[in-house]
C-alpha positions in Angstrom: 7.5 156.2 -66.0 9.9 153.6 -64.5 13.3 154.3 -63.2 14.9 152.5 -66.1 13.1 154.6 -68.7 13.9 157.8 -66.7 17.6 156.9 -66.8 17.5 156.4 -70.6 15.6 159.7 -71.1 18.0 161.6 -68.8 21.1 160.2 -70.6 19.7 161.1 -74.0 18.8 164.6 -72.8 22.3 165.1 -71.4 24.0 164.0 -74.6 21.8 166.3 -76.7 22.3 169.2 -74.3 26.0 168.8 -74.3 26.1 168.7 -78.1 24.1 171.9 -78.3 26.4 173.5 -75.7 29.5 172.3 -77.6 28.2 173.9 -80.8 26.9 177.2 -79.4 28.9 178.0 -76.3 32.3 176.3 -76.1 34.0 173.2 -77.7 35.0 172.2 -74.2 31.5 171.1 -73.5 32.3 168.0 -75.5 33.8 166.7 -72.2 30.3 166.6 -70.8 29.3 164.3 -73.7 32.4 162.1 -72.9 31.5 162.0 -69.2 27.8 161.0 -69.9 28.9 158.3 -72.4 31.5 156.9 -70.1 29.0 156.8 -67.2 26.4 155.0 -69.3 29.0 152.5 -70.5 30.3 151.7 -67.0 26.9 151.5 -65.5 26.0 148.8 -68.1 28.7 146.6 -66.6 28.7 147.5 -63.0 25.1 148.5 -62.3 26.2 151.6 -60.5 24.5 154.8 -61.7 24.6 158.0 -59.7 21.6 159.4 -61.5 19.6 156.3 -60.6 20.4 156.8 -56.9 19.2 160.4 -57.0 16.0 159.4 -58.9 15.3 156.6 -56.5 15.5 159.0 -53.6 13.1 161.3 -55.5 10.6 158.4 -55.4 10.7 157.1 -58.9 9.9 153.4 -58.9 11.6 150.6 -60.9 9.6 148.6 -63.5 9.5 145.7 -61.1 8.1 147.8 -58.3 5.4 149.2 -60.6 4.5 145.7 -61.7 4.2 144.5 -58.1 1.9 147.4 -57.3 -0.6 146.4 -60.0 
């Protein structure tokens, strides 16, 4: 799986997790949803994504790197 797809999957997972936590644990977990959404929104314009930096250090390759390896 490419880095780009991992970021989308991670963002989706975090939104779903925060909604479940908001409903079952505390309504304050809605702020996690807000944080994830704001981070996704700003990364669309700036290209800066902390999760992508971490995943890159874990060795996940971008789609371009995977295509070059083939």
